[in-house]
PyMOL commands that place a pseudoatom at each C-alpha (Angstrom):
pseudoatom trace, name=CA, resn=MET, resi=1, chain=A, elem=C, hetatm=0, pos=[-14.718, -20.969, -21.250]
pseudoatom trace, name=CA, resn=ALA, resi=2, chain=A, elem=C, hetatm=0, pos=[-17.703, -22.053, -23.285]
pseudoatom trace, name=CA, resn=ARG, resi=3, chain=A, elem=C, hetatm=0, pos=[-18.983, -25.552, -22.696]
pseudoatom trace, name=CA, resn=THR, resi=4, chain=A, elem=C, hetatm=0, pos=[-19.203, -27.774, -25.747]
pseudoatom trace, name=CA, resn=GLY, resi=5, chain=A, elem=C, hetatm=0, pos=[-22.081, -30.019, -24.770]
pseudoatom trace, name=CA, resn=ILE, resi=6, chain=A, elem=C, hetatm=0, pos=[-19.825, -33.063, -25.137]
pseudoatom trace, name=CA, resn=ALA, resi=7, chain=A, elem=C, hetatm=0, pos=[-19.311, -35.398, -22.183]
pseudoatom trace, name=CA, resn=VAL, resi=8, chain=A, elem=C, hetatm=0, pos=[-15.500, -35.547, -22.492]
pseudoatom trace, name=CA, resn=GLY, resi=9, chain=A, elem=C, hetatm=0, pos=[-12.660, -33.064, -22.894]
pseudoatom trace, name=CA, resn=THR, resi=10, chain=A, elem=C, hetatm=0, pos=[-11.564, -29.868, -21.199]
pseudoatom trace, name=CA, resn=ASP, resi=11, chain=A, elem=C, hetatm=0, pos=[-14.839, -27.993, -21.900]
pseudoatom trace, name=CA, resn=LYS, resi=12, chain=A, elem=C, hetatm=0, pos=[-17.129, -30.933, -21.163]
pseudoatom trace, name=CA, resn=GLY, resi=13, chain=A, elem=C, hetatm=0, pos=[-20.615, -30.438, -19.829]
pseudoatom trace, name=CA, resn=HIS, resi=14, chain=A, elem=C, hetatm=0, pos=[-23.985, -28.889, -20.577]
pseudoatom trace, name=CA, resn=GLN, resi=15, chain=A, elem=C, hetatm=0, pos=[-23.895, -25.677, -22.639]
pseudoatom trace, name=CA, resn=THR, resi=16, chain=A, elem=C, hetatm=0, pos=[-24.673, -22.656, -20.491]
pseudoatom trace, name=CA, resn=THR, resi=17, chain=A, elem=C, hetatm=0, pos=[-24.445, -18.889, -20.813]
pseudoatom trace, name=CA, resn=GLU, resi=18, chain=A, elem=C, hetatm=0, pos=[-21.796, -17.368, -18.583]
pseudoatom trace, name=CA, resn=ARG, resi=19, chain=A, elem=C, hetatm=0, pos=[-23.071, -14.996, -15.908]
pseudoatom trace, name=CA, resn=THR, resi=20, chain=A, elem=C, hetatm=0, pos=[-21.179, -11.954, -14.666]
pseudoatom trace, name=CA, resn=PRO, resi=21, chain=A, elem=C, hetatm=0, pos=[-21.306, -11.899, -10.860]
pseudoatom trace, name=CA, resn=ARG, resi=22, chain=A, elem=C, hetatm=0, pos=[-22.135, -8.572, -9.247]
pseudoatom trace, name=CA, resn=HIS, resi=23, chain=A, elem=C, hetatm=0, pos=[-19.469, -6.803, -7.227]
pseudoatom trace, name=CA, resn=LYS, resi=24, chain=A, elem=C, hetatm=0, pos=[-19.567, -7.603, -3.547]
pseudoatom trace, name=CA, resn=PRO, resi=25, chain=A, elem=C, hetatm=0, pos=[-18.775, -4.965, -0.940]
pseudoatom trace, name=CA, resn=SER, resi=26, chain=A, elem=C, hetatm=0, pos=[-16.219, -7.375, 0.546]
pseudoatom trace, name=CA, resn=SER, resi=27, chain=A, elem=C, hetatm=0, pos=[-14.013, -6.959, -2.528]
pseudoatom trace, name=CA, resn=ARG, resi=28, chain=A, elem=C, hetatm=0, pos=[-13.446, -3.321, -1.492]
pseudoatom trace, name=CA, resn=LYS, resi=29, chain=A, elem=C, hetatm=0, pos=[-12.167, -4.284, 1.957]
pseudoatom trace, name=CA, resn=GLY, resi=30, chain=A, elem=C, hetatm=0, pos=[-8.927, -2.579, 2.876]
pseudoatom trace, name=CA, resn=GLN, resi=31, chain=A, elem=C, hetatm=0, pos=[-9.129, 0.216, 0.291]
pseudoatom trace, name=CA, resn=PRO, resi=32, chain=A, elem=C, hetatm=0, pos=[-9.062, 3.620, 2.004]
pseudoatom trace, name=CA, resn=THR, resi=33, chain=A, elem=C, hetatm=0, pos=[-12.039, 5.885, 1.440]
pseudoatom trace, name=CA, resn=LYS, resi=34, chain=A, elem=C, hetatm=0, pos=[-11.723, 9.558, 0.512]
pseudoatom trace, name=CA, resn=ARG, resi=35, chain=A, elem=C, hetatm=0, pos=[-12.727, 10.538, 4.029]
pseudoatom trace, name=CA, resn=THR, resi=36, chain=A, elem=C, hetatm=0, pos=[-10.140, 8.247, 5.657]
pseudoatom trace, name=CA, resn=VAL, resi=37, chain=A, elem=C, hetatm=0, pos=[-7.364, 9.588, 3.420]
pseudoatom trace, name=CA, resn=PHE, resi=38, chain=A, elem=C, hetatm=0, pos=[-8.367, 13.163, 4.259]
pseudoatom trace, name=CA, resn=VAL, resi=39, chain=A, elem=C, hetatm=0, pos=[-8.524, 12.517, 8.012]
pseudoatom trace, name=CA, resn=ARG, resi=40, chain=A, elem=C, hetatm=0, pos=[-5.125, 10.787, 8.035]
pseudoatom trace, name=CA, resn=SER, resi=41, chain=A, elem=C, hetatm=0, pos=[-3.518, 13.630, 6.087]
pseudoatom trace, name=CA, resn=LEU, resi=42, chain=A, elem=C, hetatm=0, pos=[-5.055, 16.169, 8.483]
pseudoatom trace, name=CA, resn=ILE, resi=43, chain=A, elem=C, hetatm=0, pos=[-3.773, 14.266, 11.522]
pseudoatom trace, name=CA, resn=ARG, resi=44, chain=A, elem=C, hetatm=0, pos=[-0.301, 14.005, 9.954]
pseudoatom trace, name=CA, resn=GLU, resi=45, chain=A, elem=C, hetatm=0, pos=[-0.349, 17.767, 9.349]
pseudoatom trace, name=CA, resn=VAL, resi=46, chain=A, elem=C, hetatm=0, pos=[-1.372, 18.588, 12.927]
pseudoatom trace, name=CA, resn=VAL, resi=47, chain=A, elem=C, hetatm=0, pos=[0.579, 15.975, 14.884]
pseudoatom trace, name=CA, resn=GLY, resi=48, chain=A, elem=C, hetatm=0, pos=[3.678, 15.574, 12.716]
pseudoatom trace, name=CA, resn=PHE, resi=49, chain=A, elem=C, hetatm=0, pos=[5.980, 12.565, 12.777]
pseudoatom trace, name=CA, resn=ALA, resi=50, chain=A, elem=C, hetatm=0, pos=[6.786, 10.113, 15.551]
pseudoatom trace, name=CA, resn=PRO, resi=51, chain=A, elem=C, hetatm=0, pos=[10.329, 10.304, 16.975]
pseudoatom trace, name=CA, resn=TYR, resi=52, chain=A, elem=C, hetatm=0, pos=[11.375, 7.054, 15.288]
pseudoatom trace, name=CA, resn=GLU, resi=53, chain=A, elem=C, hetatm=0, pos=[10.052, 8.375, 11.955]
pseudoatom trace, name=CA, resn=LYS, resi=54, chain=A, elem=C, hetatm=0, pos=[12.142, 11.531, 12.343]
pseudoatom trace, name=CA, resn=ARG, resi=55, chain=A, elem=C, hetatm=0, pos=[15.179, 9.375, 13.024]
pseudoatom trace, name=CA, resn=VAL, resi=56, chain=A, elem=C, hetatm=0, pos=[14.456, 7.187, 10.000]
pseudoatom trace, name=CA, resn=MET, resi=57, chain=A, elem=C, hetatm=0, pos=[14.127, 10.285, 7.797]
pseudoatom trace, name=CA, resn=GLU, resi=58, chain=A, elem=C, hetatm=0, pos=[17.457, 11.583, 9.109]
pseudoatom trace, name=CA, resn=LEU, resi=59, chain=A, elem=C, hetatm=0, pos=[19.090, 8.238, 8.256]
pseudoatom trace, name=CA, resn=LEU, resi=60, chain=A, elem=C, hetatm=0, pos=[17.566, 8.320, 4.771]
pseudoatom trace, name=CA, resn=LYS, resi=61, chain=A, elem=C, hetatm=0, pos=[18.872, 11.859, 4.215]
pseudoatom trace, name=CA, resn=ASN, resi=62, chain=A, elem=C, hetatm=0, pos=[22.360, 10.657, 5.135]
pseudoatom trace, name=CA, resn=SER, resi=63, chain=A, elem=C, hetatm=0, pos=[21.971, 7.723, 2.688]
pseudoatom trace, name=CA, resn=LYS, resi=64, chain=A, elem=C, hetatm=0, pos=[22.023, 5.072, 5.408]
pseudoatom trace, name=CA, resn=ASP, resi=65, chain=A, elem=C, hetatm=0, pos=[19.164, 3.108, 3.840]
pseudoatom trace, name=CA, resn=LYS, resi=66, chain=A, elem=C, hetatm=0, pos=[19.973, -0.247, 5.393]
pseudoatom trace, name=CA, resn=ARG, resi=67, chain=A, elem=C, hetatm=0, pos=[20.198, 1.176, 8.922]
pseudoatom trace, name=CA, resn=ALA, resi=68, chain=A, elem=C, hetatm=0, pos=[16.918, 3.045, 8.368]
pseudoatom trace, name=CA, resn=ARG, resi=69, chain=A, elem=C, hetatm=0, pos=[15.231, -0.178, 7.214]
pseudoatom trace, name=CA, resn=LYS, resi=70, chain=A, elem=C, hetatm=0, pos=[16.553, -2.050, 10.250]
pseudoatom trace, name=CA, resn=LEU, resi=71, chain=A, elem=C, hetatm=0, pos=[15.273, 0.630, 12.620]
pseudoatom trace, name=CA, resn=ALA, resi=72, chain=A, elem=C, hetatm=0, pos=[11.859, 0.675, 10.953]
pseudoatom trace, name=CA, resn=LYS, resi=73, chain=A, elem=C, hetatm=0, pos=[11.698, -3.123, 11.088]
pseudoatom trace, name=CA, resn=ARG, resi=74, chain=A, elem=C, hetatm=0, pos=[12.467, -3.096, 14.821]
pseudoatom trace, name=CA, resn=ARG, resi=75, chain=A, elem=C, hetatm=0, pos=[9.744, -0.527, 15.463]
pseudoatom trace, name=CA, resn=LEU, resi=76, chain=A, elem=C, hetatm=0, pos=[7.049, -1.901, 13.146]
pseudoatom trace, name=CA, resn=GLY, resi=77, chain=A, elem=C, hetatm=0, pos=[7.558, -5.653, 13.495]
pseudoatom trace, name=CA, resn=THR, resi=78, chain=A, elem=C, hetatm=0, pos=[7.801, -6.863, 9.902]
pseudoatom trace, name=CA, resn=LEU, resi=79, chain=A, elem=C, hetatm=0, pos=[10.028, -6.066, 6.945]
pseudoatom trace, name=CA, resn=ARG, resi=80, chain=A, elem=C, hetatm=0, pos=[7.031, -5.501, 4.674]
pseudoatom trace, name=CA, resn=ARG, resi=81, chain=A, elem=C, hetatm=0, pos=[5.645, -2.793, 6.988]
pseudoatom trace, name=CA, resn=ALA, resi=82, chain=A, elem=C, hetatm=0, pos=[9.123, -1.308, 7.321]
pseudoatom trace, name=CA, resn=LYS, resi=83, chain=A, elem=C, hetatm=0, pos=[9.573, -1.121, 3.540]
pseudoatom trace, name=CA, resn=ARG, resi=84, chain=A, elem=C, hetatm=0, pos=[6.202, 0.594, 3.129]
pseudoatom trace, name=CA, resn=LYS, resi=85, chain=A, elem=C, hetatm=0, pos=[7.059, 3.098, 5.864]
pseudoatom trace, name=CA, resn=ILE, resi=86, chain=A, elem=C, hetatm=0, pos=[10.485, 3.791, 4.299]
pseudoatom trace, name=CA, resn=GLU, resi=87, chain=A, elem=C, hetatm=0, pos=[8.774, 4.382, 0.937]
pseudoatom trace, name=CA, resn=ASP, resi=88, chain=A, elem=C, hetatm=0, pos=[6.298, 6.837, 2.521]
pseudoatom trace, name=CA, resn=LEU, resi=89, chain=A, elem=C, hetatm=0, pos=[9.015, 8.730, 4.374]
pseudoatom trace, name=CA, resn=SER, resi=90, chain=A, elem=C, hetatm=0, pos=[11.189, 8.856, 1.231]
pseudoatom trace, name=CA, resn=ASN, resi=91, chain=A, elem=C, hetatm=0, pos=[8.243, 10.435, -0.596]
pseudoatom trace, name=CA, resn=VAL, resi=92, chain=A, elem=C, hetatm=0, pos=[7.879, 12.993, 2.219]
pseudoatom trace, name=CA, resn=ILE, resi=93, chain=A, elem=C, hetatm=0, pos=[11.583, 13.878, 1.941]
pseudoatom trace, name=CA, resn=ALA, resi=94, chain=A, elem=C, hetatm=0, pos=[11.322, 14.205, -1.844]
pseudoatom trace, name=CA, resn=GLU, resi=95, chain=A, elem=C, hetatm=0, pos=[8.231, 16.409, -1.502]
pseudoatom trace, name=CA, resn=SER, resi=96, chain=A, elem=C, hetatm=0, pos=[9.968, 18.672, 1.024]
pseudoatom trace, name=CA, resn=ARG, resi=97, chain=A, elem=C, hetatm=0, pos=[12.956, 18.990, -1.365]
pseudoatom trace, name=CA, resn=ARG, resi=98, chain=A, elem=C, hetatm=0, pos=[10.578, 19.943, -4.175]
pseudoatom trace, name=CA, resn=GLN, resi=99, chain=A, elem=C, hetatm=0, pos=[8.962, 22.571, -1.922]
pseudoatom trace, name=CA, resn=ALA, resi=100, chain=A, elem=C, hetatm=0, pos=[12.399, 23.958, -1.022]
pseudoatom trace, name=CA, resn=ALA, resi=101, chain=A, elem=C, hetatm=0, pos=[13.357, 24.187, -4.709]
pseudoatom trace, name=CA, resn=HIS, resi=102, chain=A, elem=C, hetatm=0, pos=[10.358, 26.392, -5.534]
for i in range(1, 102): cmd.bond("trace and resi %d" % i, "trace and resi %d" % (i + 1))
show_as sticks, trace
zoom trace
């Protein structure tokens, strides 16, 4: 908001030009880099899925979503992590179905 130069009101204070702060490296924290994404995909390709992940995928295929979420929550600790894992595994199942269709 632009200051008005008046001592009272919502925009009170000395008139100044607004500066745009430069982007800090800390604002990128947590975003995966291209290299990290590549390495994780390579590891997934070589190693495959953990036994609990295979079980969760089997439950999802049999449309037992709630049971799959419960199992993932038990293994991962929080519901948020479990939901993210379920989403990832659902995408893997969908991708494998697309591959089978072609």
